[in-house]
N, C-alpha and C positions, 0 to 999 in steps of 0.2 A: 504493500500500500504506500503510494507516494504521498508527498506533503499535501497536494491538492485534494486527493481522495480522503486523507485523514481529516482535513478541514471540512469537507462536505459531510463526512460521517458524523463528526462532533457537532456540526450545526444542526443536525437532526434533533439533538437533545435540548436545543434552545437554552443552553446553560446560562447565558447572561440574564435572561428573563427569570429563570428559576432561581438564580442567585439573588436577584432583586427581591423576589417573593420571600425567600428564606431569610434574607437580611431584614426585611420588614418584620417578620414574625419574631426573630431573635431580639431585635430592638424592642419590639412591642412587649414581649414577655418580661424582659429585664427592667425596662424603664416605665412603660405605661402600666402594665398589669402589676408590676412590682410596687409601683407607687400607690395604686389603688388598694392593693392588699395591705400595704403598710398603714394607710390612712384608716382603713376599715378594720384593721387588726384581724385579717382573715388569712387562713392557711391556703396554700395553692390548691385549686380544685383538681388539677392534674399533676401527677408526679412528673419528674424530669423526663422519664422514659415515655410516659403517655403524651406529654406535650411534644416531644420529638416525633412520636408517631403521628400526632395531630398535624404537625407541619409536613411530614412525609405524605400524609393523605392529601393535603392541599396540593402539594407538588405533583402527586400522581394524577390528580384531576386535571391540573394545568397541562401536564405533558400529554396525557391522553387526548385532551382537547386539541393540542397542537398537531398530534399525529392524525387524528380524525380529519382535521382540516387539510393536512398534507395529502391524505388519501383522496379526498374529493376534489382537491385542486391540482391533481397530477397533470392533467392536460394543459391547464393554465400555466403551471410552473415550468412546463417544457419551454415556454416562451419567456416568462418573466424571471424565472430562477433556474435556468438549465443546469447549473453546477451543483444544485442541491442533491442530496443523497438519493432521493426517490426519482426525480426526473432524469438524473444522470445514469440511472441503472445500477448504482452502487448498492442500493437496497431494493429488493423486489416488493411489489405491492402485497403479495401473499404473506411475506415475512412481516411486513408492517401490520397487517391485520392480526396476525398471531401475537405480535408484541402488544397491540392495543388491547386485545382480549385478556392477555396475561396481566397487564396493568390494571384493567378494570376489576378483575377477580381479586388481585392483591389489594387494591384499594377497598374493595367491598369487605374483605376479611378484616382489614385494619379498622374500618368504620364500625363494623359490628363489635369488634373487640372493645374499642373505645366506648361505644354505647353501653354495652353490658357491664364493663369494668367500672364505669363511672356513673351508672344509673341515669344515663341520658339517652336511652334507647329512642326516645321521641324525636331526637334530632337526626336519626339515621336516614330519614327520608330525604334530607338535603343532598346526599351523595347521588342517588339515582336521578333525582330531579335535575341536578346541575349537569350531569353527564348527558341526560336526554336533551336539555336545552342546547348544550354544545354540539351534540350530534345534528340537531335540526339546523343550527346555525351553519355548521360546516357544509351540510348538504344543500340548504336553500338560501343561505345568507347572502350570496352574491345577487340574489333577486330581491332582497329586502331593502336595498338602498341604505339610507341613513338609519333605518330602524335596526338593521343588523349591527351597525357601529354603536348604536345606543345600548343594545343588549350586552355586547362585549365590554363596553366601558362601565356598565353597571356592575358587572362581575368584578372588574378591577377595583372599582370604587367601594365595593362592599367588603373588601378585605379588612378594613379597620373594625367593622361590625362583626365579622367572622372571628377576629381576634378576641373581641369582647365576649363572644359566645362562650369561650372557654372559662371565663370568670364572671358569668352573668349574675351569680348570687352576690359577689362582692360589689359589682356595679349597682345592683339594686339597693344594697346597704348604703353605698355612697350616696345614691339619690335620696334615700330616706333620712339619713342622719348627718350628711355633710353636704348640704345643698350648695354652699359656696364653691367647694371644690368640684362638685358635680357640674355646675354651670360652666366652670372653666374647661373641664375635660370635654363636656358635651360640645362646647364651641369649637374646640380643637378638632374633634371627630368630624363634625359637620363641615368645618373648613377644609379638612383633608378629603372628605368625600367629594366636595366640589372640585378641589384641585386635582385629585386623581381622576375623576370622571372627565373633566375638561381636557386635561393633558392627554389622556388616553384617546378620547374621541377625536382630538386634533390629529393624533398619530394615526388613528384608523383612517381618517379622511386623507391624510398625506400618503399613506400606504396605498389607498385606492387609486389616488392620482398616479403614483409610481407604477401600479400594476395595470394601467389602462390598456396597453397593447395586448396582453394575454386575456384580460377580462373581455375585451371587445370580441375576440374570436369565439369566446364561450357564450356570447350574447348575454353577458351579465348586465345587471341593472344597478350598478353601484352609483353612489352619489356623484362621483367624478364623471362617470359616463353620462349620467342623466342630465347633470347641470353644467358640466364643463369646468375648465380650469379657473375661469373667472370667479365662479361661485365657490369653488374650492378655496381660493385665496381669501375671499370675503369671509367665509366661515372660519378659516384659520385665524384671520385678524381678530374677529370677535372673540374667539377662544383665547388668544393671547392676552387680549384686554381683560377678560374675565379673570384669568390667572393672576394678572398684575393687581387687579382690584382686591382679590381675596388675599393675596400675599401681603400687600401693604396694609390691609385690614387686620391681618394677624399681628403685624408689627405694632400698629396703633393700639390694639387690644392689650398687648403686653408692654407697651411703652412705659418707661425707657428700658430697652434691651439691646445692648450693643451687638450680641451675636445675631439677633434677628435683623437688626439694621444691616449688618454685613451680608447676611443671606439675601435680604430683600434687594440690596443693591446688585449683588452678584446675579440673582435670578432675573433682575431687570435687564442686565447686560445680555443674558442669554435670550430673553424675549425680544430685545431690540435686534439681535443677530438673526433670530427667527423671522422677524418682520422683514428685514432687508433681504434675507435669502428667499423667502416666499414671494416677495414683491418682484424679484428679478427672475424667478423661475418661469421658463417658457415652455419646457417640455416635461413629459411625465417623469423622465429619469431624474430631473432636477429636484424632485420632491423626496428622493432617497436621502439627501442631506438633511432635509427638514425632519424626516422621520427619526434619523439617528440623533439629532440634537434634541428632539423631544424626549428621547429615552434618557439623554444626559440630564435634562431638566428634571425628570422623574427621580433619577438617582440623587441629585442634589436635594430634592425635596425630602427624600428619606433621611439623608444626613441631617437636614434641618430638624426633622421630627425628633431625632435623638437628642437634640440640643435645646428643644423648646423649654423656656423657663417655667412652663406650667407643671412639669413633672417634679413637684416638690411637695 
């Protein structure tokens, strides 16, 4: 296996995306949930092993979703992403189906274990429901236009609430007995819901613009194909403005905070760069840079989350 084949094979696992998700849950457990447990004097609902399995379960769902999408987008990716493992022939579709089924079964076993072990069997339904939604998105999402982008972005933006699910009892105690802290934390969670949703939907729209050549051959009805690049740019501009408003709103909420001021300025520079890059984009391939920089923006946002002055 040469270097190019190795890169194609490893890209199948979307390791940067999975690392971002894992990083979020690690930060969340130690800082956010740890702070909530300390305030409410609550013991962890999940042991260290069970929380690790909980994160693994989330990663399994994410990876299964990526692979299901890869399977249904095979013909499109032969044009848009010909060097990827599946369209290049490095991985056979039959092998990918087997890998998906193995992941789904493994995730189901982990889900049932966590449900029974922690007396939360009522939450087990989230696993098949999420996988079913991802399956229908992968199979039909190219025909849903902006609604498909909204669905995926809602999944990403729900990660903070999924994190809270593991300590819902402590969260309820916080709301009942520490309303001042609860209001701070609730504001942060909703602010990050908006930031994560907006950043991701911008990235989905940019990716649709980038994938226009292959999507067109498949008669897809993505937002970029239906509305054109001008509407893509306008939508992205509105998204960048909303991120800036929420980001500076967080700063003023915690003012004075030098670390938040620094992050707000840095994120503003990223947004300005995104504005100029989007403004000068003329072809679908130009939006690849926009998509990559939006991922950078999301990573910076996670670093900021770890340093928010609210976790005290």
